[in-house]
N, C-alpha and C positions, 0 to 999 in steps of 0.2 A: 392420494398419499393414505393404505389402510392401515388401520390400526394394530400396534405392536404388541407383545407382550409386555406388562408394564411392572417392573420392579419395585417394590415399596421403600423407597429413599426418604430420609428422615427431610433434608433441606429440598427445599422450596426453591432452591437459589439458583440459577444455573450460569456459573462463571463465565467470561467473555477472555477470551488469550487470545491476542493478536498478534501476527504474524505479519504483519504488513512491512516491515521493517527486515523480515528476515524472510519468509517463504514468496509476500508481496514484491520487493526488490527483484527476484527474479527473472520476472517478466522484461523478454526481449528489449532493451535500451530504457528502463526504468533504474538504472543508477542512480543511487542516489551517496552525496558526500556527505559529510560528517554533521554540518553545521544544519544541512537540510534535514537528517533522523533528528537529530535534537529536537528542531522545530515540529517535526511529527509527532515524537513521542510528549511533548508538552501538551499537545492538543490531544493526544491519545489519554494524558491523565486528564483532562479537562470533560470529556469523552466520558471518563471512569469505568474505563476497562480492568478488568483484577490482573491480566496478565501480559506485561510487554514483551514478546519474542524480538531481544533487541539485534538480534541478526548471530553469525555463525563465525565467533571466535577464530577460530582456525584457519580460516579460508585466506585470510592474509593478516598483516600489522595491520593495516587499515582498518580492517573490521574490526580486529580486537580494540581498536583504540576507539574506534564509534560505539563501540558495547560500552566500554569503558568511560565513556563520554555521559552518554546515558542515564549509567549507573547514578553516577556520581552529580546528574544534574536533575533529572527526574525520579532514580531510587528512594525518594525522599521516606521517610516511616508511614506518612498517611496518605503516600502514592501507592501504584502500583508494585507488582511483584516486575524485577524484570529476569529474564532468563534469557540463557544462552545454548545455541545448540552445539552439542559435539557428537561426532561418530565415539563408538564403543570401542575407542584406544583412549590411552593412559594422554597420552600428548595432547587431543583436542580435548579431554576433560580436563586437564589442566589449564588449559589455554582460556576456556570456558569461564573456570576460576578466577582466573586474574584478571577475566571482565568484571566480571559480575558482582566480586566481592565487595565491590565498593557501596553496592545499592544496599537500601536497610533490612530487605526483603527481596535476599538472593536465589534463584533457582538453578539450578545445571539439567538441561533437558537430553538424555544420551539417548542412539536411536541404532539398533542393528535390523537388517532384512530377514523375514522371517518364511516368504513364499519360497517353492521348490526352484522356481525361475532364478529367482535372486539368489538363492544358495549356489545353484550350478553356474550361473554362467558369471554372478557379479563377484561374490563375495570365496567360493570355490570352499565352502567350509561345508561341512557333515551339520546335522542337526542336534547332535549332542556335543559340538562344536559349537555352535551359537547359543543354545543352555548354559554352556561351562561361561561363556563370553560374557553374556548377562549378565550373570550372577557376580563375577570377579567384578565388572566394569559399573555395576550401578553400585558396590559396595565401596568401590576407589572414590565414585564420587561423595557417596554417603561420608567421607572422611572430611570431605571440603565443606558439606553443605547439608542442611537438614533436608530442605525442600529438592526433592529429584524426581525428576519426571522423565520415565520411560515409556519409547516408541518401538514396538516391531514393525518396522517400513514394509510397505505390502501386504499388510493386516487382510486386505478388502481380497487377497486370493491366494492367502495362506490355510494351510489345513488347521480347520477349531481344536483339533486337540493338540496340534503341536503348538499352538497357541497359548491354549492353556498351560504348559509345561512351562514355555517360556517365559509367561506373565506371572504364575507362582513363583520361578526363581528371582523375578525382579522383584516383585513382593518381600522375599523372604530377606532379598541383600537390602531391603531398605526404600525403596520407591514409597513414594505416597500420591503418585498420580499414574495410572495407566492411559497411555495415548492410543487409542485405536483409529490408524491412518487406512484410509482408501485414496492409497497413493496414485493410482494414477485413473483415481472416479470410473471404476469398472462396474461396483455395486450397484443394485435398486435397492429403493427403500425398504421394501417390506424385506431382504435378503441382510440389509445392511442391521436393522434393528434387531431381527434373530443374533444375528453374529455379537450384538451386545450385551444382549437377552443371556444368551448362551455363555459368554465370558462372564458373565455377573455369577452364574446359577453354578456353572461348572469348574470353574479354576478353582484349587484344592485352598480354600481357607480363606476366598476371598471377600466372599460376600456378607460375611457379620462385620468384616472391616468399613464395606462398601456403605455398610446401614448406619455403622457408629460415627461414618465420616473422618475415618483412618487412612481412606482410600479412595479417591475422587477417580473416575474412568472419566474420559476424554475422547473425542471424535475430534478427526480433522481430514475434511472432503474436498476433490476436485471437483471439478464441475466439466469434465471431459464429456460426458452424455447427457450435461445441465441437471443435474443430480444432486449435485452436491449442497443446496439447501434442506432440498427434503429428504436426504441420506440421514444431515446433521439431526432437523429435526426427529426422525426416525430413531434416532441412537439415544437423544433425549426423552423422549418417551420410554424408550426401552431402559431406563435408568441412568444414562449419561450425566454428569452434572458439571461439562466443562465441552467447549465447542469453542475450537482452533479456524479460527477465520481471519480475512483480512477486511480491510475497507475498500468499496466498490466491486470488492471481491475479484481483484488483479493476483497474479501468481504466474506460475510457469503455463506453458498449454496454455486450454482454458480458462485457466485460473482455480481461484481456492473458492471456498464457503464464503458467501458475502456475507461481512458482517452485519449491514445497517438492515438486511433483507430476515435473517434469522431472528435478531434482537426485535424488531419490529413484528415480526411473526409469533411469537411470543408473547409482545406485548400485547396484539390487536384480541392474538386467540387465548389469552390468559382463560378463557371458560372451557377449553377444549386442555390444551397442558396443566392449568394449575400451575405456573412456573412463572418466575421473574428473574428479571436481572440486575444489575446494578447499574447499567448504563444512563447516563445523562442524554434521551431522545434527544435533547432541544440541540443539542452537539453535533449531530450524524450530517447534516448537511455542511455545516463548515468545515467538517473533517475530511470528506467526502471532497470538498472542493480544492482545500489545501494538498491531499494527495493529489489528485489530478495534476495540478499545476506542478506539483515540485517534479513531479514522474514525466507527466510531459503526454499522459495517456488521459484521452477524451472518455467523458462519461456518455453512452448510446442516449441518446436522446428518449427512448423508450425504455432506461433501464429503472427496476423497481425500487422505489423509497424516494432516489435522489437523483432521477433522469428528470430534462427540460419536462417531461410531458408526463410524467408521473402524476400531476393535477391539473393537467390540462383538460378539459371538456369540449371536443369540434362538434360532434354529433347533434344535430336540433335534439335528440328524444332526449340525451344525454343534460343538455344547457336547461332543457325546460323540468325535466327532475330536479335539477340542483337547485332552480330557482325556489322550487317549493319544497325540499327540503334537501341540503348538502348530503344525506347519508344515504339518499336513495342510489345516489353514483359513489361516493367516495365512504372507504371504511376508517381512515384516519384523518386528521385534519393536516395541515401544510404545517402549519406552525408547531404542533409536536415533534415533527425529524428536524426545525430550525428553519424552514424554507419562509421567508421573511412575506408576507401577507401584505403589507404596502404597496404599492407600483410606484408611482409618480411622489417621488419626495422630494428632490434638492433643484434649484435651477441654477442660473450664474450669479443671481442676488443673495444666495443662501452665505454665509458668514462661518468662519475656521469653526466655533464652537456649536454652530448646528450641524456642521458636517461630522465634528469629532465627536457628539453624540450618538451620531447616526453610525457610526464606525463600529462604537461601542458596542449599539445594539443590534451589529451585524456581526459582532463576536472578533473583531479584530483589537487587538491590543497594542496601538503602536508606540514608541518611543517622539521625543520631539523633533527628533531630526525625522524618522519617518512622518510623520504626520505631514510635518512643513513638504515635503516631497509628494505627498499623496494631496495634498490642499491644491497644491499650484496644479499638478494634473487634470486634479476634477476642477479648476478654473478653465483650464486648456480645452477639456471635453466640455462642460458644459457652455462657453463663450460657443463651439461646434454645433451641440443641440439645445433644445428648448427648453427640456426635461430630462434629466437624469434617474434612472430609476437604481433602485436595489442591485440589479441584476448588472447594470454599468458599475457600480461601485466595487461589488465583489472581485467583477472582472482587472477592474482598473489595481483595486489594490494589491490585488492578487498577484497581477502581471508585476508589479514593482516589487513585490516581498520575497517570490518565490523563483527567486531566479540564482542558479548556479553559480561558483568564483566568476567573475567575469574577468579573466585573458582579456578582450578586448571589450568595447562599449559602441555602439550605435550612435555616435554623432548627429551625421543627415544623409537625408536621400532625397537626390533629383532625379525621375525620370521624365522623358520626352518618349511617346508613345503614340502612335494613332495611326489608322488605315493607310495613310499615306508618308508615313514617318518609319525610318527604321529604329526599331524601338532601343534605345538607349538609358541607358541609368549610371547614374555618378553618386558614389559612395565613400562617406569617411567615417573612418572608427579610431578609437581612442584606445592603446594599450594601457598594461599597466601601469607603464611609468607616465603615462599621459600624452605622449607623445601622438597625435595625430598623421592618420597616412588615408590619401586620397587615391581612389582609381575609378574610372571609365571603361565601360563595356556594353558592348552590344548583342542582343540577341537574339529567341524569335518572338518575345513579348515582354510586357516590362519587368516581371518578375525573373525570370529566366536573365535580363542585364541585370538586373541588381543580383542575385546569386552570379553572375560571371565576376562582377566587380568585387565582389567581397570575397570570392577565393581568387581573385588578383593580391589581396590585402594578405590574408590570412595564411596562404600557401600551407596547408591541409588536405593530403590524399581522403576522399571522401565522392561518395554519388549521394546523389537524392533519390529515396526509395518512395518518398510520399508526399505527396504536399494535400492539405484540405483547409476547408474555409468556411465559417459558419457565421451568423449573426447571430452577437448577444441577446439583442432584443428585436423589435419590430419596425420596420421604417427604412425610410431612406438613407435618414441618418445613425442608423445602429452601428455601434460598435463592431469590427470584427476580430473574431477569436481566430486564429490561424498555427495549425499544427504540421510540422515536417518531421521527416524519422530521413535519416540519412545513414550510412555503413561507413564507419573509419576505415582505416586503411592497416597496416602490419601494425601491431604494437597496443593499440586501442584495445584489443580482445580482453574481457571479462572469462573467468574458469572459474564454471559451476563445481564446486570442489566434491558433490555430491556425485553427478553425472559426470562430468569432463567433460563439458560442453565447452563452445565458445560463444560469446556474445562480443558483438562488436555495432550494434543498431545504437544511436541517441536521437532522442527524441527532444522537440524545439518547440515552446509554443510561443506567441505572441497577441498581445491588444491592440488596436488603433483602431480610429474611425477610417483613416486613410488605410487600405489592401494590404498597398504596397508597403508602406512603414513594417505594421505588422509581420509582414510577411518577413522584410528584413531582420526584424526583432527576433522571429522567431528559427530562423534558419543561424543568425549569433551566437542564439543560446544551445542549439544544438554541436553548433564548433564549439562552445566553450565547456560541453561536458566532454567532450571528444578529447579536447586537449585536455584536461582535469585528469580523464582516464590514461592519458600518455605519461603528463606526469607521476601518477600514480602507480602504475606500472615500471616505471624506470625507480622510482625511489624504492620498490619494494628488491627489484634487482641489486640496487644499492646495499640491504641491508642484509640480502640473502649471502653476498658475497663479502661483507665484511663479516657475518656470522661464518660462512665457510673457513672463513681466514683466523678466525678464532680458534 
């Protein structure tokens, strides 16, 4: 990344605006329900992000209630700013305010597209109409909330001179944050850095406000060309003081700027940027694991900062260097981002107190009921393995905690398989009212037979799109982590209000030393998400019908 023109900015703090719960949730299959969003928001508060974009309140009644719940629960005076996204119209902005007003520090984030291609084909508006709408809607949002953020959507492909005009209108109307999105991941770092520098320098009246801290320049980058983090850093170097990002870089298409990567780049290269964030870096790994398990999106092993191989060294020359001095091949300590350093920690003779203490050291805050269940599962695992590692514990407890609403719960699985047997599975599930149902099926293999038996009980149309399994640790007794993706039938789609696109892909994950059991858990979790989405869709239809009648 070449050095960009640097604007003299007084503050040395880069605000971290986390949009995992809004833009990140738009990843196919990453649907989150209110209780899951609240738990993630609580962890983001522990991570000490400056802003949580909690959702898009106008998208649905469920989204509005989820944002409101986060505002009430996490939006405390000493907590983060809680933002709600809104298109530049009165209905969206009113609903955003209805949701975020419960927070001690609320923010309305409104946007309108500015690229010619969006104006012609999506908005069907003239440039003059966009400027007028920007001025009117920012002023409207300002009536509710002092903290108003404005984004010119697709800024990366917009005419810079038109951007200056739109942004000047937003500032005149009261916007306190100007966010510059590279919505489709089109720009390259040198180009994006120059765009940010040009905005600060050329937008009428903006530069003095930026230097006094009255207006913050923000960047929102996408990873379609693999340049999201590089572009965000170029923007920061050019004067931006807020970065919009997601945990693990999840998001639509190729994803968003990765929070952990941009934060640690600023941390490790403080000598180059002379900037810092307020992030508690030791919470990064735990936050990454929580988001991965709630969304079902597995972190790739070679993912920077939080991937399984991020601090692993296999090549002999690397191992030799590491033994002589860690900094030969590591630019940061694993403990800095919360990766547990100890490996063999507990066994079958370990007691409840030792287990509880280790959970707290790993960042898990369990109530009495959760601790009892986790300890029971730990003892079961310890009977199967000689040693239980930190990775095992995190997978075990994560599998217990990060579950959707359980319409169906797996009770037991029994399989018969082998090269001389017809693969047969008997599965028992328990419904919400505690009634158990059992089904037996044959298949092409034990997992296929198991899934056919589950489908016989659940009876909801779906297709298995992907099945994958990986071990949590090494060894023949390793815990298996299974991920499945299913596509639901009609009535289970989520509609993205920005694009109008529909998604009916649901992800499930299961953990167990028995791969068949882990596979069954993963499939049941995916089905529970599908059923919850169908229930939410039906509830929204009822609400809309009642509104129409009224």
